[in-house]
C-alpha positions in Angstrom: 35.6 -50.9 132.5 36.7 -47.4 133.5 35.3 -44.8 136.1 32.6 -42.2 134.9 32.7 -39.1 134.6 33.0 -37.2 138.2 29.8 -34.9 137.8 27.8 -38.3 136.9 29.1 -39.8 139.6 26.4 -38.7 142.3 23.7 -41.1 140.8 25.3 -43.6 140.9 25.4 -46.2 144.0 28.4 -45.5 146.9 28.8 -49.4 147.1 30.1 -49.5 144.2 31.8 -46.5 143.5 34.6 -47.6 146.6 35.2 -50.6 143.9 36.4 -48.8 141.1 39.0 -46.9 143.3 42.3 -47.7 142.8 44.3 -48.5 145.9 46.7 -45.8 144.9 44.5 -43.4 144.5 44.9 -42.9 140.5 42.3 -43.8 137.9 42.6 -47.7 136.4 44.0 -47.9 133.5 42.8 -50.9 130.8 45.1 -53.2 129.4 44.5 -56.3 127.4 42.9 -59.8 128.4 45.4 -61.4 130.7 46.3 -65.0 129.0 44.8 -66.6 132.4 41.2 -65.1 131.6 41.2 -65.9 128.0 42.5 -69.4 129.4 39.3 -69.4 132.0 36.8 -68.3 129.7 37.9 -71.5 126.7 37.5 -74.3 129.2 34.7 -72.6 130.3 33.0 -73.1 127.0 31.3 -75.8 125.3 31.5 -75.6 122.0 28.1 -77.7 121.2 26.0 -76.0 123.7 27.4 -72.6 122.4 26.9 -73.3 118.2 23.8 -74.6 119.1 21.8 -71.9 120.4 22.7 -70.5 117.1 21.9 -73.6 114.3 19.9 -76.7 115.1 22.5 -79.8 115.3 21.6 -83.5 115.7 23.8 -86.1 116.8 26.0 -87.5 114.6 28.5 -90.8 115.7 30.4 -89.1 118.1 30.3 -85.8 116.8 27.1 -83.3 115.8 25.7 -82.0 111.9 23.9 -79.2 111.0 23.4 -76.5 108.0 26.4 -74.1 107.7 25.4 -70.5 109.1 27.7 -69.2 106.8 27.0 -70.2 103.5 23.7 -71.9 101.5 22.9 -75.7 101.7 20.1 -77.9 102.6 22.1 -80.7 103.4 24.2 -80.4 106.3 27.8 -80.6 106.5 28.8 -78.2 109.3 30.4 -80.9 111.4 30.8 -79.9 114.9 33.7 -82.3 117.3 32.7 -82.2 120.7 36.1 -83.9 121.8 38.3 -81.0 119.9 35.8 -78.3 120.7 36.3 -77.5 117.0 34.3 -76.3 114.2 34.1 -77.7 110.0 32.0 -76.7 107.4 33.0 -79.6 104.8 30.9 -77.3 102.0 32.8 -74.2 102.5 35.4 -75.0 104.2 35.6 -72.7 107.3 36.7 -74.0 111.0 37.9 -73.0 114.3 37.4 -73.3 117.7 34.3 -71.4 120.0 36.2 -68.2 119.1 36.5 -68.0 115.8 32.6 -69.4 115.4 31.3 -66.3 117.4 34.0 -64.2 115.5 32.3 -65.0 112.6 28.6 -65.2 113.4 28.7 -61.4 115.5 30.9 -59.6 113.6 33.4 -59.5 116.6 36.9 -58.7 116.6 38.8 -61.3 119.1 38.5 -59.3 122.4 35.5 -58.8 122.3 34.6 -62.1 121.3 36.7 -63.5 124.1 34.2 -60.9 126.4 31.4 -62.4 124.7 32.1 -65.8 125.5 32.9 -64.6 129.5 29.8 -62.9 129.5 27.9 -66.6 128.3 29.6 -68.5 131.2 29.8 -65.5 133.3 33.7 -64.7 133.9 34.4 -62.0 134.8 37.6 -60.2 132.0 40.7 -59.7 134.0 42.9 -57.0 131.9 46.6 -56.5 132.4 47.8 -53.0 134.7 51.1 -53.8 133.4 52.5 -56.2 130.5 55.5 -56.9 132.1 53.8 -58.4 134.8 51.6 -60.4 133.5 54.3 -61.5 131.1 56.6 -62.9 134.3 53.4 -64.6 135.4 52.9 -66.5 132.4 57.2 -67.1 131.9 56.7 -67.9 136.2 53.7 -70.6 135.4 55.7 -72.4 132.3 59.0 -72.7 134.8 56.4 -73.6 136.9 55.1 -76.4 135.0 58.8 -77.6 133.6 59.9 -78.0 137.5 57.0 -79.9 138.1 57.7 -82.3 134.6 61.5 -82.8 136.5 59.8 -83.4 139.5 57.3 -86.1 138.3 60.3 -87.9 136.0 62.5 -88.1 139.7 59.3 -89.2 142.2 58.6 -92.0 139.6 62.4 -93.2 139.4 62.5 -93.3 143.0 59.2 -95.7 143.2 60.7 -97.6 140.7 64.2 -98.2 141.8 64.9 -96.7 145.3 65.3 -99.5 148.0 63.4 -96.3 150.6 60.4 -96.7 148.7 60.1 -100.4 149.4 57.1 -99.7 151.7 55.3 -97.7 148.5 55.6 -100.8 146.2 54.6 -103.5 148.5 51.3 -101.0 149.8 50.3 -100.5 145.1 50.9 -104.3 145.5 48.3 -104.6 148.3 46.2 -102.5 145.9 47.1 -104.5 143.4 48.5 -102.2 141.0 51.6 -103.5 139.2 54.4 -101.5 137.6 52.6 -101.1 134.4 50.0 -99.2 136.4 52.4 -97.0 138.3 54.2 -96.5 134.3 51.2 -95.4 133.1 49.8 -93.0 135.2 53.4 -91.7 136.6 53.3 -92.7 139.7 55.8 -91.8 142.2 57.1 -91.4 145.2 58.5 -88.2 147.9 60.5 -89.4 150.1 61.4 -87.8 153.6 64.5 -85.7 152.8 64.7 -83.2 149.8 68.1 -82.9 149.2 67.4 -85.2 145.8 65.1 -83.0 144.3 67.3 -80.2 145.4 70.5 -81.4 144.2 68.7 -82.2 140.9 67.3 -78.8 140.2 70.8 -77.7 140.5 72.2 -79.2 137.7 69.7 -77.8 136.0 70.1 -74.1 136.8 66.6 -73.9 138.7 66.8 -71.7 141.8 65.6 -72.5 145.1 62.5 -70.0 145.2 61.1 -71.1 142.3 60.5 -74.7 144.3 58.9 -72.6 146.8 56.9 -71.4 143.9 55.9 -74.5 142.3 55.0 -75.4 145.9 57.4 -78.8 146.4 59.8 -76.5 149.0 58.1 -74.9 152.2 60.0 -72.3 155.1 59.2 -72.2 158.3 58.5 -69.2 160.6 62.2 -69.8 161.8 62.8 -69.5 158.3 64.3 -73.2 157.8 63.7 -74.7 154.4 62.0 -78.2 154.0 59.8 -80.6 151.5 55.6 -80.7 151.5 55.8 -84.0 150.0 57.0 -86.2 152.8 57.3 -89.9 152.3 53.8 -89.5 150.4 52.8 -91.9 147.0 52.9 -88.8 144.5 50.2 -88.5 141.5 50.4 -86.0 139.1 48.0 -83.7 138.4 47.6 -83.0 134.3 45.2 -80.6 132.9 43.3 -80.5 129.5 46.4 -80.0 127.8 48.6 -82.8 129.5 50.4 -80.5 131.6 52.0 -81.2 135.3 50.9 -78.7 136.6 50.7 -79.7 140.4 50.8 -83.6 142.7 48.5 -85.0 145.0 50.7 -86.9 147.8 49.1 -90.2 150.1 50.8 -90.1 153.4 52.4 -93.5 154.1 52.5 -93.6 157.4 50.0 -92.1 159.2 51.4 -90.9 162.2 53.6 -88.6 160.8 50.9 -86.9 159.2 47.0 -86.5 160.3 46.4 -85.4 156.4 46.1 -88.1 154.6 46.1 -86.3 151.1 48.0 -83.0 150.7 47.9 -81.4 147.1 49.9 -78.5 145.5 49.0 -75.0 146.9 47.4 -72.3 144.4 50.2 -71.6 142.2 50.0 -70.0 139.2 49.5 -72.7 137.2 47.9 -75.3 139.9 44.0 -74.6 140.1 42.5 -76.8 141.9 38.8 -76.5 141.5 39.6 -76.2 137.6 41.2 -79.7 137.9 40.0 -83.3 137.6 41.9 -85.9 138.3 42.1 -88.4 135.4 40.2 -86.0 132.6 43.3 -86.1 130.6 42.8 -89.4 130.1 39.7 -89.0 129.9 39.0 -86.9 127.8 38.0 -88.9 124.3 36.5 -91.7 126.6 33.6 -89.6 127.4 32.3 -89.5 124.0 32.7 -93.1 123.3 30.5 -93.7 126.1 27.4 -91.8 125.4 28.7 -88.6 126.5 28.6 -90.3 130.4 31.1 -89.4 133.2 31.6 -91.4 136.3 32.7 -89.5 138.7 33.7 -90.7 142.2 36.3 -89.7 145.1 40.0 -90.7 145.0 42.9 -91.2 142.5 43.2 -95.0 143.5 39.3 -94.8 143.1 39.9 -93.4 139.6 42.9 -96.0 138.4 41.6 -98.9 139.2 38.2 -97.9 137.2 40.4 -97.3 134.6 43.1 -99.7 134.2 41.0 -102.7 136.1 37.7 -102.5 134.8 38.4 -100.4 131.3 35.9 -97.6 133.3 38.3 -95.6 131.4 35.7 -92.5 131.5 35.9 -91.9 135.1 36.9 -88.8 137.3 37.5 -87.3 140.2 37.8 -84.2 142.0 41.1 -83.5 143.8 39.7 -83.7 147.8 37.5 -81.1 147.5 33.1 -80.2 146.6 32.5 -80.6 142.9 32.3 -77.7 141.3 30.8 -74.9 138.9 34.4 -75.4 136.8 34.4 -79.3 137.1 31.1 -79.0 135.3 32.4 -76.1 132.6 35.3 -78.9 132.2 33.4 -82.5 131.8 30.6 -80.3 128.8 33.9 -78.9 127.4 34.6 -83.2 126.7 30.9 -83.3 125.4 29.8 -85.2 128.3 25.6 -85.4 129.1 24.9 -88.1 131.7 26.7 -88.0 135.0 27.1 -91.8 136.7 27.9 -90.5 140.7 29.9 -93.8 142.4 30.8 -92.4 145.5 31.5 -94.0 148.3 28.1 -96.3 149.8 28.6 -94.4 153.6 26.3 -91.7 154.8 29.4 -89.4 154.1 29.3 -90.4 150.0 25.6 -90.5 150.2 25.6 -86.5 151.5 28.2 -85.7 148.6 26.1 -87.4 145.8 23.3 -84.7 146.5 25.5 -81.7 146.9 27.2 -83.1 143.5 23.3 -83.8 142.2 22.1 -80.2 143.3 25.0 -78.7 141.2 24.9 -81.0 138.2 21.0 -81.0 137.9 20.8 -76.8 137.7 22.9 -77.0 134.7 20.7 -79.3 132.8 22.6 -82.6 133.2 20.9 -86.1 133.4 22.5 -87.5 136.7 22.4 -91.1 137.9 23.9 -93.9 140.9 25.9 -96.9 141.1 24.4 -97.9 144.3 28.1 -99.5 145.9 27.5 -101.4 148.8 27.7 -99.7 152.2 31.6 -99.3 153.2 32.7 -100.1 150.0 34.9 -97.8 147.4 35.2 -98.7 143.4 38.8 -99.9 144.3 37.7 -102.0 147.6 34.6 -103.7 145.5 37.1 -104.6 142.4 39.6 -105.8 145.1 36.5 -108.3 146.4 34.1 -109.3 144.3 36.4 -108.2 140.8 36.2 -105.9 137.8 32.7 -106.8 136.8 31.4 -106.6 139.9 32.3 -102.7 139.2 31.2 -103.0 135.6 27.6 -104.6 136.3 26.8 -101.7 139.2 27.6 -99.0 136.6 25.4 -100.3 134.1 22.7 -100.8 136.1 22.8 -97.4 137.6 19.7 -95.7 138.1 18.8 -92.2 138.1 19.8 -90.0 141.0 16.1 -88.9 143.0 15.8 -92.9 142.8 18.5 -94.0 144.1 18.3 -91.5 147.3 14.2 -92.0 147.6 14.8 -96.4 148.4 17.4 -94.8 151.1 15.4 -92.3 152.3 12.2 -94.9 152.4 14.6 -97.3 154.0 15.7 -95.1 156.7 12.5 -93.4 157.4 9.7 -93.8 160.1 6.3 -94.8 158.5 3.9 -92.1 160.3 2.4 -89.8 158.0 4.6 -86.9 159.9 7.6 -88.8 158.7 6.3 -89.3 155.8 5.3 -86.3 154.7 9.0 -84.5 155.7 10.2 -86.8 153.3 8.2 -85.4 150.4 9.2 -82.5 151.1 12.8 -83.3 151.1 12.3 -85.0 147.8 10.2 -81.7 146.5 13.4 -79.4 147.5 15.6 -82.0 144.8 13.0 -82.2 142.5 13.6 -78.4 142.0 17.1 -78.6 141.7 16.8 -80.2 138.0 15.9 -77.4 135.6 14.8 -79.1 132.8 11.4 -78.1 133.0 10.1 -81.6 130.9 12.7 -83.7 133.3 11.5 -82.1 136.3 7.9 -83.5 135.5 9.0 -87.1 134.4 10.8 -87.7 137.8 7.7 -85.7 139.0 5.5 -88.2 138.0 7.7 -90.9 139.0 8.2 -89.4 142.7 3.9 -89.3 143.0 4.0 -93.1 142.1 6.9 -93.9 144.6 5.5 -91.7 147.5 1.9 -92.6 146.7 1.1 -89.2 146.5 -1.4 -87.5 144.0 -0.1 -86.5 140.7 -1.3 -83.4 140.4 -0.9 -82.4 144.9 2.6 -83.0 143.9 2.5 -81.4 140.4 1.5 -78.1 142.4 3.7 -78.1 145.5 6.6 -78.4 142.8 5.2 -75.6 141.1 4.5 -73.6 143.7 8.4 -73.7 145.1 9.7 -73.5 141.4 7.8 -69.9 141.9 9.0 -69.5 145.2 12.9 -70.3 144.3 12.5 -68.2 140.9 11.3 -64.8 143.1 14.2 -65.2 145.3 16.5 -65.6 142.4 15.5 -62.4 140.6 15.4 -60.7 144.0 11.5 -60.0 144.2 11.7 -61.2 147.4 14.9 -61.4 150.1 17.2 -64.0 150.3 16.5 -65.8 153.6 18.4 -64.6 156.5 19.8 -67.7 158.3 23.7 -68.7 156.8 23.3 -67.7 153.4 26.8 -68.2 152.7 26.7 -71.0 153.1 23.7 -71.3 150.9 25.5 -70.2 148.5 29.4 -72.2 148.6 27.5 -75.4 149.4 24.4 -75.4 146.7 24.9 -72.3 144.2 23.2 -74.0 140.6 24.4 -72.6 137.7 22.4 -69.9 136.7 23.1 -67.6 139.5 26.6 -67.7 138.1 26.6 -63.5 138.8 26.6 -64.0 142.8 28.2 -67.0 142.4 31.8 -64.4 140.6 31.3 -62.2 143.3 31.5 -64.7 145.6 34.5 -65.9 144.4 36.2 -62.5 144.0 35.5 -62.1 147.9 36.9 -65.2 148.7 40.1 -64.4 146.7 40.1 -61.2 149.0 40.2 -63.6 152.2 43.0 -65.6 150.6 45.4 -62.6 150.1 44.3 -61.2 154.1 45.2 -64.9 154.9 48.4 -65.2 153.3 50.3 -62.3 152.9 50.8 -59.9 155.7 51.1 -56.7 153.7 48.1 -57.5 151.6 46.2 -58.3 154.6 47.6 -54.2 156.4 46.6 -52.6 152.8 42.8 -54.8 153.3 42.2 -53.4 156.6 44.1 -49.5 156.2 40.7 -49.8 153.4 37.9 -52.1 155.8 35.6 -49.3 155.8 35.1 -48.1 152.3 35.7 -52.1 151.4 33.4 -53.7 153.7 30.1 -50.8 152.9 29.7 -52.3 149.1 30.5 -56.1 150.1 29.2 -56.4 153.7 25.6 -57.2 151.7 27.2 -59.5 149.1 27.5 -63.5 149.5 31.2 -63.7 151.9 31.2 -60.7 152.0 30.4 -61.1 156.2 33.6 -64.4 155.9 36.0 -61.5 154.8 34.5 -59.1 157.8 35.4 -61.8 160.3 39.0 -62.3 158.6 40.0 -58.2 158.6 39.0 -58.3 162.4 40.6 -61.6 163.7 43.3 -60.4 161.6 44.9 -64.2 161.8 49.0 -64.1 161.0 49.7 -65.2 157.4 51.3 -68.6 157.3 50.7 -69.7 161.2 48.8 -72.9 162.3 47.9 -72.5 164.9 46.6 -69.4 165.8 44.4 -70.6 161.6 43.1 -73.8 163.7 42.4 -70.9 166.5 40.1 -68.1 164.1 38.4 -71.5 161.8 37.3 -72.6 165.5 35.4 -69.5 165.8 33.7 -69.4 162.9 30.4 -70.6 162.0 30.2 -74.3 160.2 29.9 -72.5 156.9 32.1 -69.5 156.8 34.7 -72.4 157.8 33.8 -74.7 155.0 34.2 -71.7 153.0 37.4 -71.6 153.5 38.9 -75.1 154.1 40.1 -74.9 151.1 42.7 -71.8 151.4 46.4 -72.7 152.0 47.7 -72.2 155.6 51.6 -70.6 154.1 52.6 -67.1 154.0 52.6 -66.4 150.4 55.1 -64.4 148.7 53.8 -61.0 146.7 55.6 -58.3 144.7 51.9 -56.1 144.7 49.4 -57.4 146.5 48.0 -53.5 146.2 47.5 -55.2 142.1 46.0 -58.4 142.8 43.7 -56.4 145.6 42.7 -54.5 143.0 41.8 -56.9 140.6 39.5 -58.5 142.7 37.7 -56.0 143.6 37.2 -54.8 139.6 35.8 -58.2 139.6 32.8 -57.8 142.6 32.5 -53.8 141.0 31.6 -55.5 137.3 29.6 -58.1 138.3 27.6 -56.1 140.8 26.8 -53.2 138.2 25.6 -55.5 136.0 23.8 -57.0 138.8 22.4 -53.7 139.4 21.8 -53.3 136.0 19.2 -56.0 135.4 17.3 -55.7 138.4 16.8 -51.9 137.1 16.1 -53.9 133.7 13.4 -55.7 135.3 11.9 -52.6 137.2 11.7 -50.6 133.9 9.2 -53.6 132.4 6.7 -52.5 135.1 4.4 -51.2 134.0 3.1 -49.6 136.8 6.2 -47.7 137.5 6.2 -43.5 137.0 7.1 -42.3 133.4 9.6 -39.9 135.7 10.6 -42.8 137.4 11.4 -44.7 134.2 13.2 -41.8 133.3 15.4 -41.8 136.3 15.9 -45.4 135.9 17.0 -45.2 131.7 19.3 -42.4 133.2 20.9 -45.2 136.1 21.2 -47.8 133.2 23.4 -45.7 130.7 25.7 -44.2 133.5 25.9 -48.3 134.5 27.1 -48.6 130.9 29.3 -46.5 130.9 30.9 -47.8 134.0 31.1 -51.0 132.8 32.9 -49.6 128.6 36.5 -50.4 128.2 
């Protein structure tokens, strides 16, 4: 993307032109797409869903088949493998991944294919401004993974052999996790002191700063080096390729740290929202279980489901809410159906609803295993045996059915309460994107609520039309806490506003974790906030810049969070409280601004195109709108 010619900029919205201004005052020069961006595009692309848009596929065992689009045939010989994310024609011999398919079908070169897939998944394209820096970043990522592998082996040896880890082995024994299971998942123990890890790293010529880049060591405000994971049961976190990208550590003595779990902070290799614990192990088992994945809450639950109950298609997020990125990871493994197996308490029920909203909006079938109150998968297995959990999973019912039963048990029987319950259930019905599935669920809901089917259908249809008007911008969004709604309930189909929100949150993290970045952003506060003030997350960034909490200061951080609305504090909860060293913070700021600019332009172009479809628009206005589209397209040209 490049700025338009100066003479034409008068017609462009100032809110977009501002974001195109590089921090050094020079025009941004575009390079090739970054490896990180290509990785995200690949991970977000589900090859079955992609090819099914071009070829009529039918399920055949664990694969999908259809007639090859690259040669004439009557008998299907074209196969798509969701677990390998590949296609192969046994007639003409062509094959490859999603990128290769788009290149061949659309006659595109490699960069064009990446951009096409990025647009489908609403992922902003990020290009290299400085090739040497990108190479350094990739080298750092590889080094962090190498360090993590070393640390995982070290922690695992300590768990298995060290006398000091006896209390951890006793804890695992109480949870009925034997040494064989610990070895299968490479569980470990991080000691109180970092001396052993530092000594081992020194033997491998790994400098201390690299251990800090991997978030295994930290630096206090007084300059003292300390270990991040102190006396914790360590769970290595692996991505879809099996690389150890980080760790999650469970505290062994609660009085040492109020945080039960500590995860690796964001590094060049670790991005919590892009990871699901257990997915590397579950990826080949999901297609073998009717394309079903089980979603639970914690690492111990995942291990218990895999190793004790044989439910090897179980995964869990890393202490964060289920996200759109998590959905893409599951869909890439061929997942079509989710069974929520969360704790059977009020918090678990509330978390289930959040997950349902995202999954149902994406077209996923959502079921729920009704765990007894106060039980999680691991505790249920230890109390009643593995068969008890397997039975609950086999008897899982559609989420809305389970949720309605819970609501009816906890709702008064008077007419006002019943009407309020009906409206709550309509709100959930509207999350289902598939119109047929929504109508079937509506009919079932009418029967269970003892409401006339046509009356309920009318209410659902009215709600759907209202939601569509709000989504397309024909009606203003509600003024009450829009960022909390965008962050907690954002459905997949409004991915462009969500992408803008993510980029603004990246600026928030820069302002909170690096002194120089905070200074640079504050210097441009007026020009940056002008375009962002009305975007999802814009007011959060404004609050940060006005308060300017010192990066890495935990007390200042806690005090600052206490001043924010609940929705804003929730949106910032996953940002690590630490000072991040950046050699070129201005590059990261400009990268985020460019991503916001691109998606904002695309949203404006969509709105203009919608306006052009209105037959009441005068010809002279249509001409002006067409000229604006041409100008926006110039801004988006590479």
